[in-house]
DRENDO-852531 format. One line per 4 residues: their letters; for each residue x, z, y of C-alpha. Coordinates in nm, 2 decimals. Each point is the difference from the previous one (the first is absolute). Example, Ala and Ser with C-alpha at 12.3 -4.5 7.8 and 13.67 -1.06 7.14 Angstrom:
! residues 2
as) 1.23 0.78 -0.45  0.14 -0.07 0.34 $
! end
This chain:
! residues 197
xxxx) -1.83 0.47 -2.51  0.36 -0.12 -0.04  0.28 0.24 0.10  0.13 -0.09 0.35 $
xxxx) 0.36 -0.11 0.07  0.21 0.25 0.19  0.01 -0.20 0.32  -0.38 -0.02 0.07 $
xxxx) -0.30 0.21 -0.07  -0.30 -0.18 0.14  0.02 -0.35 -0.16  0.06 -0.10 -0.36 $
xxxx) 0.27 -0.26 0.07  0.23 -0.09 -0.28  0.36 0.01 0.09  0.17 -0.31 -0.14 $
xxxx) 0.29 0.08 -0.23  0.33 -0.08 0.16  0.09 -0.26 -0.27  -0.32 -0.19 0.07 $
xxxx) 0.07 -0.04 0.37  0.16 -0.32 0.13  0.38 0.01 -0.03  0.04 0.03 0.38 $
xxxx) -0.20 0.32 0.00  0.17 0.15 -0.30  0.32 -0.04 0.21  -0.17 0.13 0.31 $
xxxx) -0.12 0.31 -0.18  0.35 0.05 -0.14  0.15 -0.02 0.35  -0.26 0.26 0.11 $
xxxx) 0.11 0.23 -0.27  0.37 -0.05 0.08  -0.04 0.06 0.37  -0.29 0.25 0.01 $
xxxx) 0.01 0.16 -0.34  -0.36 -0.12 -0.06  -0.24 -0.28 0.03  -0.24 0.09 0.29 $
xxxx) -0.35 0.06 -0.14  -0.15 -0.25 0.25  0.20 -0.27 -0.18  -0.11 0.13 -0.34 $
xxxx) -0.36 -0.01 0.12  0.03 -0.36 0.12  0.16 -0.11 -0.32  -0.34 -0.04 -0.16 $
xxxx) -0.04 -0.31 0.22  0.33 -0.20 0.01  -0.11 -0.24 0.28  -0.09 0.30 0.22 $
xxxx) 0.32 0.18 -0.09  0.19 -0.30 0.10  -0.17 -0.04 0.34  0.00 0.37 0.07 $
xxxx) 0.36 0.06 -0.08  0.13 -0.31 0.18  -0.19 0.08 0.32  0.10 0.36 -0.02 $
xxxx) 0.37 -0.09 -0.04  -0.01 -0.25 0.28  -0.17 0.24 0.24  0.20 0.31 -0.08 $
xxxx) 0.35 -0.16 -0.07  -0.02 -0.34 0.17  0.16 -0.09 0.34  -0.17 0.18 0.28 $
xxxx) 0.06 0.16 0.34  -0.14 0.32 -0.16  0.24 0.23 -0.19  -0.07 0.10 -0.36 $
xxxx) -0.08 0.35 0.13  -0.24 -0.13 0.26  -0.19 -0.20 -0.27  -0.02 0.31 -0.22 $
xxxx) -0.12 0.21 0.29  -0.28 -0.25 0.06  -0.09 0.01 -0.38  -0.02 0.38 0.01 $
xxxx) -0.20 0.03 0.33  -0.25 -0.26 -0.12  -0.02 0.16 -0.35  -0.06 0.34 0.16 $
xxxx) -0.26 -0.15 0.23  -0.17 -0.15 -0.31  0.06 0.32 -0.21  0.17 -0.20 -0.28 $
xxxx) 0.16 0.26 -0.21  0.22 -0.24 -0.20  0.15 -0.17 0.30  0.05 0.32 0.20 $
xxxx) 0.21 0.14 -0.29  0.19 -0.32 -0.08  0.07 -0.11 0.35  0.06 0.36 0.13 $
xxxx) 0.29 0.00 -0.25  0.13 -0.32 0.15  -0.02 0.15 0.36  0.20 0.29 -0.12 $
xxxx) 0.26 -0.23 -0.16  0.04 -0.24 0.30  0.00 0.28 0.26  0.20 0.24 -0.20 $
xxxx) -0.24 0.26 0.14  -0.23 0.18 -0.25  -0.20 0.15 0.28  -0.08 -0.34 0.15 $
xxxx) -0.14 -0.12 -0.33  -0.24 0.29 -0.01  -0.10 -0.02 0.36  -0.08 -0.37 -0.03 $
xxxx) -0.22 0.07 -0.30  -0.19 0.28 0.17  -0.02 -0.12 0.36  0.26 -0.22 0.16 $
xxxx) -0.13 0.12 0.34  0.18 0.34 -0.05  0.33 -0.16 -0.09  0.29 -0.03 0.24 $
xxxx) -0.01 -0.38 0.04  0.14 -0.24 0.26  -0.25 -0.15 0.24  0.07 -0.33 -0.18 $
xxxx) -0.11 0.14 -0.34  -0.30 0.19 0.15  -0.12 -0.33 0.16  0.05 -0.19 -0.32 $
xxxx) -0.19 0.26 -0.21  -0.28 0.04 0.26  -0.05 -0.38 -0.02  0.01 0.00 -0.38 $
xxxx) -0.25 0.28 -0.04  -0.24 -0.14 0.25  0.02 -0.34 -0.17  -0.07 0.18 -0.33 $
xxxx) -0.29 0.22 0.11  -0.16 -0.18 0.29  0.13 -0.36 0.02  -0.26 -0.10 0.25 $
xxxx) 0.18 0.23 0.26  0.32 -0.21 -0.01  0.03 -0.18 0.33  0.26 -0.12 0.26 $
xxxx) 0.08 0.36 0.09  0.09 0.06 -0.36  0.25 -0.28 0.01  0.13 0.10 0.34 $
xxxx) 0.08 0.35 -0.14  0.22 -0.16 -0.27  0.16 -0.24 0.25  0.10 0.30 0.21 $
xxxx) 0.19 0.14 -0.29  0.20 -0.32 -0.07  -0.22 -0.15 -0.27  -0.05 -0.38 0.02 $
xxxx) -0.28 -0.22 -0.14  0.18 -0.04 -0.34  0.04 0.37 -0.03  -0.37 0.05 0.08 $
xxxx) -0.08 -0.25 -0.27  0.21 0.19 -0.25  -0.15 0.34 0.10  -0.34 -0.16 -0.05 $
xxxx) 0.10 -0.16 -0.34  0.13 0.34 -0.13  -0.31 0.18 0.12  -0.24 -0.26 -0.15 $
xxxx) 0.19 0.00 -0.33  -0.03 0.37 -0.04  -0.37 -0.02 0.09  -0.04 -0.21 -0.31 $
xxxx) 0.24 0.21 -0.21  -0.15 0.33 0.10  -0.35 -0.11 -0.10  0.11 -0.13 -0.34 $
xxxx) 0.18 0.32 -0.07  -0.29 0.22 0.12  -0.26 -0.19 -0.21  0.23 0.03 -0.30 $
xxxx) 0.08 0.37 0.07  0.36 -0.11 -0.05  0.24 0.28 -0.08  0.35 0.01 0.16 $
xxxx) 0.30 -0.01 -0.23  0.14 0.35 -0.04  0.34 -0.12 0.12  -0.13 -0.06 0.35 $
xxxx) -0.07 0.37 0.05  0.37 0.10 -0.03  0.17 -0.29 0.18  0.21 0.08 0.30 $
xxxx) -0.11 0.35 0.05  0.34 0.13 0.11  0.17 -0.13 0.32  0.31 -0.21 -0.08 $
x) 0.33 0.18 0.07 $
! end
């Protein structure tokens, strides 16, 4: 059996050497290293299929950084709540770090990973996460009352679409990471552990 790359343990997927990636992705990985100090292991895993890497990364970037009525923190909160619901280790670690960064609250990042229901959240955020986890675990239970709970907190139909898109995307991402037993980059563990002064 071949030795496994450091970012997965369950599948024997060959990481494509950086210089063999399309030029756009060599640049993208360089930007990741510049901004994050690393290339997230999920991107390294997807590098073995350039077409899937392209679709995955473009959809992710549009969902998480594109124009939306949801804040960056709200999108990351959804990512963590859904990943916790799905018990996706990689995404809980990676996106828990993002919650810590955006919120400037190390405690919130941990609470979101463990159980968002015990965190001190606004009614808006609680309604958003209740919807996302219901959609993730028991989608057949989403009904008009589910939408009405979001409308009551000021979300509109475009916001609900975006909540749904982020939830659905992480349903896919979680399952890919779980099957691959994908390991989180060590840098994620130490990010934003101290409150900003």
